[in-house]
C-alpha positions as CSV (number, residue, x, y, z in Angstrom):
1,M,-0.1,0.0,-0.1
2,K,1.6,3.2,-0.9
3,S,1.7,5.9,1.7
4,L,-0.1,9.4,0.2
5,F,1.7,11.4,2.9
6,T,5.4,12.9,3.4
7,F,7.3,11.8,6.6
8,L,10.3,11.3,8.7
9,A,13.7,11.8,9.8
10,V,12.9,10.7,13.4
11,L,14.3,10.9,16.9
12,A,12.8,8.7,19.5
13,I,14.1,8.8,23.4
14,S,13.0,6.7,26.2
15,F,14.1,8.3,29.7
16,S,13.9,5.7,32.4
17,S,16.3,7.7,35.3
18,F,15.0,11.1,36.3
19,S,15.2,13.0,39.7
20,Q,11.8,11.5,40.1
21,T,11.1,8.7,38.7
22,I,7.6,7.4,36.8
23,G,5.8,4.4,38.6
24,S,2.9,3.8,36.2
25,T,1.7,6.0,33.8
26,E,-1.2,6.1,31.4
27,A,-1.2,9.7,29.7
28,V,1.2,12.6,28.6
29,E,0.1,16.2,27.5
30,Y,2.2,19.0,26.2
31,D,1.8,22.4,27.7
32,P,2.9,25.1,25.2
33,T,2.8,28.1,27.6
34,G,5.2,26.3,29.9
35,N,6.9,24.3,27.1
36,R,6.5,21.3,29.2
37,F,5.3,18.0,29.2
38,L,2.6,17.0,31.7
39,I,2.4,12.7,32.7
40,T,-0.1,10.8,34.6
41,N,1.7,8.7,37.5
42,G,-1.2,7.1,39.7
43,S,-1.4,9.0,42.6
44,S,0.6,12.3,41.4
45,I,1.0,14.3,38.2
46,L,5.0,14.6,36.7
47,Q,6.3,17.4,35.0
48,Q,9.1,17.5,32.5
49,A,10.5,20.5,30.4
50,S,10.9,19.9,26.7
51,G,14.3,18.5,26.0
52,S,15.2,18.1,29.6
53,D,15.7,14.6,31.6
54,E,14.3,15.9,34.6
55,L,11.2,15.1,36.5
56,E,9.4,17.0,39.0
57,F,6.1,17.0,40.8
58,F,2.8,18.9,39.3
59,G,1.1,20.1,42.2
60,D,-0.3,17.5,44.9
61,S,-3.5,16.2,42.9
62,D,-3.7,12.9,41.0
63,A,-4.5,12.0,37.4
64,D,-4.7,8.5,36.1
65,Y,-5.9,8.6,32.8
66,G,-6.5,11.2,29.8
67,M,-5.2,14.9,30.1
68,E,-5.8,17.9,27.9
69,V,-4.8,21.6,28.5
70,I,-7.0,24.6,27.4
71,G,-5.5,28.0,28.3
72,N,-4.3,27.9,31.8
73,I,-6.0,25.1,32.9
74,L,-5.3,21.2,32.5
75,Y,-8.0,18.8,32.6
76,T,-7.5,15.3,34.0
77,I,-9.3,11.9,34.4
78,S,-9.1,10.8,38.1
79,G,-10.2,7.1,38.6
80,G,-11.0,4.9,41.5
81,G,-14.3,5.2,42.9
82,S,-15.1,8.9,42.1
83,Q,-14.3,8.8,38.3
84,S,-14.1,12.3,37.9
85,V,-12.3,15.0,35.6
86,K,-10.5,17.4,37.6
87,F,-9.5,21.1,36.6
88,H,-5.8,22.3,37.7
89,D,-4.4,25.9,37.3
90,L,-1.0,25.4,35.2
91,T,0.4,28.5,37.0
92,N,-0.1,27.7,40.8
93,E,-0.7,24.0,39.9
94,E,-3.4,24.1,42.5
95,E,-6.6,22.2,42.0
96,L,-9.7,24.4,40.8
97,N,-12.5,22.2,40.5
98,S,-13.7,18.8,40.1
99,I,-17.0,16.9,38.2
100,S,-18.1,13.6,38.7
101,I,-19.9,11.9,35.6
102,P,-23.1,10.4,37.2
103,G,-23.4,6.4,36.1
104,S,-19.8,6.4,34.5
105,G,-17.8,3.1,34.6
106,F,-14.4,3.7,33.5
107,L,-13.4,7.1,32.1
108,N,-10.5,6.9,29.8
109,G,-9.7,9.1,26.8
110,M,-10.0,12.9,26.7
111,A,-10.0,15.2,23.8
112,S,-10.9,19.0,23.7
113,D,-11.8,21.9,21.6
114,P,-10.0,25.2,23.0
115,T,-12.0,27.5,20.8
116,G,-15.5,26.3,21.9
117,N,-14.4,25.5,25.6
118,R,-15.2,21.7,25.3
119,I,-13.9,18.6,26.7
120,W,-15.0,14.9,25.5
121,V,-14.3,11.8,27.8
122,T,-14.5,8.4,26.4
123,D,-15.8,5.7,28.9
124,F,-14.3,2.2,28.3
125,S,-17.1,0.4,30.5
126,N,-20.2,2.2,28.9
127,N,-19.2,2.3,25.4
128,E,-20.3,6.0,25.9
129,I,-18.5,9.7,25.2
130,Y,-19.5,12.5,27.4
131,E,-19.3,16.3,26.5
132,I,-18.5,18.9,29.1
133,D,-18.6,22.7,28.5
134,V,-16.0,24.2,30.6
135,T,-16.8,28.1,29.4
136,D,-17.3,28.4,33.1
137,A,-14.4,26.2,34.9
138,A,-16.8,26.9,38.4
139,D,-19.8,25.5,36.8
140,P,-19.1,22.9,34.0
141,V,-22.2,21.5,32.4
142,E,-22.0,17.8,31.4
143,E,-23.9,15.5,29.3
144,T,-23.6,12.2,27.3
145,V,-23.6,12.7,23.9
146,V,-22.8,9.3,22.5
147,S,-24.9,6.8,24.5
148,N,-23.3,3.7,22.3
149,T,-20.0,3.8,20.5
150,G,-20.4,0.2,18.9
151,C,-16.9,-0.9,20.6
152,T,-14.8,-0.3,23.7
153,P,-13.8,3.5,23.2
154,N,-10.2,4.5,24.1
155,G,-8.2,7.3,23.1
156,V,-9.9,10.4,21.3
157,T,-9.1,13.4,19.5
158,Y,-10.5,16.3,18.4
159,E,-10.2,17.6,14.4
160,A,-11.8,21.3,14.4
161,A,-11.1,20.9,10.1
162,N,-13.8,18.3,9.9
163,N,-16.0,19.1,13.3
164,R,-15.4,15.6,14.5
165,L,-13.8,13.3,17.1
166,V,-12.0,10.5,15.9
167,F,-11.6,7.5,18.5
168,T,-10.1,4.4,18.6
169,C,-11.6,1.1,19.6
170,W,-9.5,-1.1,22.2
171,S,-10.6,-4.4,20.5
172,G,-11.6,-5.2,17.0
173,G,-9.1,-2.7,15.0
174,A,-11.8,-0.2,14.1
175,I,-11.1,4.0,14.2
176,K,-14.4,5.6,14.5
177,E,-15.6,9.4,14.4
178,V,-18.3,11.1,15.8
179,D,-20.0,14.0,13.5
180,L,-20.3,16.7,16.0
181,S,-23.2,18.2,13.9
182,D,-25.4,15.7,14.9
183,Y,-23.1,13.4,17.0
184,S,-23.6,10.3,14.7
185,V,-21.2,7.7,14.9
186,S,-19.6,6.0,11.8
187,T,-16.2,3.9,11.3
188,L,-13.7,5.3,9.3
189,T,-11.5,1.9,8.9
190,N,-10.4,-1.2,10.2
191,T,-6.8,-1.2,11.0
192,G,-5.8,-5.0,11.7
193,L,-4.7,-4.0,14.8
194,N,-5.4,-5.2,18.6
195,S,-5.5,-3.1,21.7
196,I,-5.3,0.1,20.1
197,D,-4.9,2.9,22.8
198,G,-3.9,6.3,22.2
199,I,-4.8,8.8,19.1
200,D,-3.8,12.0,18.1
201,H,-3.4,14.4,15.0
202,D,-0.9,16.8,13.6
203,E,-1.4,20.3,11.9
204,D,-1.1,18.5,8.3
205,G,-4.1,16.0,9.2
206,K,-2.2,13.1,9.6
207,F,-3.3,10.6,12.7
208,Y,-1.0,8.7,15.1
209,I,-2.5,5.9,16.8
210,S,-0.8,3.6,19.5
211,S,-1.1,-0.3,19.7
212,W,-0.1,-2.7,22.0
213,S,-0.6,-5.6,19.7
214,P,1.5,-5.5,17.6
215,T,3.5,-2.6,19.8
216,R,4.1,0.3,17.5
217,I,2.8,3.6,16.3
218,T,0.7,3.8,13.2
219,L,0.5,6.7,11.2
220,L,-2.8,7.4,9.2
221,N,-3.7,9.9,6.6
222,N,-6.7,12.1,7.0
223,E,-8.6,10.2,4.6
224,F,-7.8,6.6,6.6
225,S,-6.7,5.3,3.2
226,A,-3.3,4.6,3.8
227,M,-1.0,3.9,6.5
228,Q,2.6,3.5,7.8
229,T,4.3,2.0,11.1
230,I,7.0,3.3,13.1
231,T,8.7,0.9,15.4
232,A,10.9,2.8,18.1
233,P,13.1,1.6,21.2
234,G,11.6,2.1,24.6
235,L,7.9,1.1,23.5
236,S,5.9,-1.0,25.9
237,S,2.2,-1.2,26.1
238,P,1.9,2.4,24.5
239,A,-1.0,4.0,25.9
240,D,-1.9,8.0,25.3
241,I,-0.3,9.9,23.1
242,S,0.1,13.3,22.7
243,Y,1.3,15.3,19.7
244,A,3.1,19.0,20.4
245,V,2.5,20.9,17.3
246,E,4.9,23.6,18.3
247,I,7.4,21.4,18.8
248,D,7.0,18.6,16.1
249,T,7.0,16.1,18.9
250,L,4.9,13.0,19.7
251,A,5.1,11.8,23.2
252,V,3.9,8.2,23.9
253,A,3.1,7.2,27.5
254,N,4.5,3.6,28.1
255,S,2.4,2.1,30.5
256,G,4.3,-1.0,30.3
257,N,7.7,0.2,31.8
258,G,6.8,3.6,33.1
259,T,8.7,5.6,30.6
260,I,7.9,8.3,27.8
261,T,9.1,7.9,24.5
262,Y,9.5,11.3,22.8
263,I,9.2,10.7,18.6
264,Y,10.8,14.0,17.1
265,L,8.8,14.8,13.5
266,G,10.7,17.7,12.2
267,D,13.3,18.1,9.2
268,L,10.6,16.1,7.1
269,V,11.9,14.0,4.3
270,N,9.5,13.2,1.4
271,V,9.6,9.4,0.7
272,N,9.1,9.8,-2.6
273,E,12.7,11.2,-3.0
274,I,13.9,7.9,-1.6
275,E,13.4,4.6,-3.0
276,T,11.3,2.9,-0.8
277,A,8.9,0.4,-2.7
278,N,10.1,-3.1,-1.8
279,T,13.8,-2.0,-1.4
280,L,15.4,-1.9,1.9
281,T,17.0,1.8,2.7
282,V,18.4,3.7,5.4
283,Y,18.3,7.3,5.7
284,P,20.6,9.1,6.6
285,N,23.6,6.9,6.0
286,P,26.4,7.3,7.5
287,I,24.0,6.8,10.3
288,S,23.2,8.8,13.5
289,E,20.4,9.3,16.0
290,D,18.3,10.6,13.3
291,S,18.5,7.6,10.9
292,Y,15.8,5.0,10.2
293,I,15.4,1.9,8.0
294,S,12.7,2.0,5.7
295,F,11.1,-0.5,3.6
296,E,7.6,-1.4,1.9
297,L,5.8,-4.7,1.6
298,A,3.4,-5.9,-0.9
299,Q,1.6,-8.0,1.4
300,N,1.5,-9.3,5.1
301,S,4.8,-11.1,5.6
302,P,7.1,-12.4,8.8
303,C,10.2,-9.6,9.0
304,E,13.4,-10.0,10.6
305,I,15.9,-7.0,10.8
306,S,19.2,-7.7,11.9
307,I,22.6,-5.6,12.1
308,Y,25.7,-7.5,11.7
309,D,29.4,-6.2,12.1
310,T,31.7,-7.2,9.0
311,Q,33.0,-10.5,10.6
312,G,29.1,-11.8,10.4
313,K,28.5,-11.4,14.3
314,L,25.1,-10.1,15.3
315,V,24.9,-6.8,16.9
316,Y,21.4,-6.2,17.3
317,E,18.1,-7.7,16.2
318,L,15.7,-4.5,15.3
319,L,12.6,-6.4,14.3
320,N,10.9,-10.0,14.3
321,E,7.3,-10.3,13.8
322,T,4.7,-10.5,11.1
323,M,4.2,-6.8,9.7
324,P,1.3,-5.8,7.5
325,A,1.3,-4.7,3.9
326,G,2.7,-1.1,3.5
327,E,5.5,1.1,4.2
328,H,7.2,1.0,7.4
329,K,10.1,2.6,9.3
330,V,12.2,1.6,12.3
331,L,14.4,4.1,14.2
332,L,17.6,3.7,15.2
333,A,17.5,6.1,18.1
334,G,18.3,4.4,21.2
335,F,21.0,1.9,19.6
336,S,24.7,2.5,20.3
337,L,26.8,1.4,17.8
338,E,30.8,2.0,17.5
339,T,32.6,3.5,14.8
340,G,32.7,1.4,12.1
341,A,30.9,-0.7,9.1
342,Y,27.8,-2.8,9.4
343,I,25.5,-4.7,7.4
344,C,21.9,-4.3,7.8
345,E,19.9,-7.4,6.8
346,L,16.3,-7.7,6.0
347,K,14.5,-11.0,5.4
348,T,10.7,-11.2,4.5
349,G,9.3,-14.6,3.6
350,N,11.8,-16.1,1.2
351,S,13.3,-13.0,0.0
352,T,16.9,-11.6,1.9
353,Q,18.3,-7.9,1.4
354,N,21.4,-6.5,2.6
355,I,22.4,-2.9,2.9
356,H,25.7,-1.5,4.2
357,L,25.7,0.9,7.1
358,I,28.8,3.2,8.2
359,K,28.9,4.9,11.8
360,K,31.2,7.9,12.1
């Protein structure tokens, strides 16, 4: 499947050792005013300045699942028995308000419309979506706008250009939309993935989703007619994701290992400028933290990608799983190679391709 959009030159970094440490995380959200990422941590909220490896506590409240920033307020989902949405002042880090959703089962994903002062919350247990008018943060108004999503809804994002919510279905592989003019629900695509968790989109209309099975980030175009996969080091049960438009960075909360993976999406490379169709390529080469392996499959196929030294000794096994038809990127960020020459080998079914790598 030929991708319809332009992409890449990506950098992914997983942090696991900070002044504070993440015990468990389900969501991450970017605060553009403070140029920082806010991270759920069970009984606390953590914050991390963009580009820093230091974690600090944010206030003394808790956040368990989805988060959104509108202006100077951080909205978070608090689980447990209360199943509530909490409001936090981003300046003084104090809790401003809290609203419970009557009859809710498991509040999970959150989306926001900053212009319309609305947030939406998915209910994982009841297959519902709630809308909260936060025009007056002291007196928010909640209502159920979708009473049956037709699947178990997880991550959700608001796309102003098409006046719609786009949400993931945890099982079954579907991505659906809610037309906000009448709150009707329809299926956009069936991805073939399982345990789909987070979703967000960039300013060009490309959507990013995280899945646990297989573990990866998948990019889809605005029409949901083409998709491309990213395999990055450190991904582990990737949950909520947040695309920070201002710094071209996708942040991924790894619920499996308590880390955040940051994937830098700047310095875009037109995939049409690189021979990718049925061909193994590495760009750039000589390789660096910005390099990635690119290949395209005409059909679903078992794939193995390995790096060997010039003596034939295995250095890294980067990938070993069945991959779907389409274009794929495997990031080299996070893999330490000594200066020298290497061979990258791609095995797909009965085919083997090799390409030489140089590390300066």
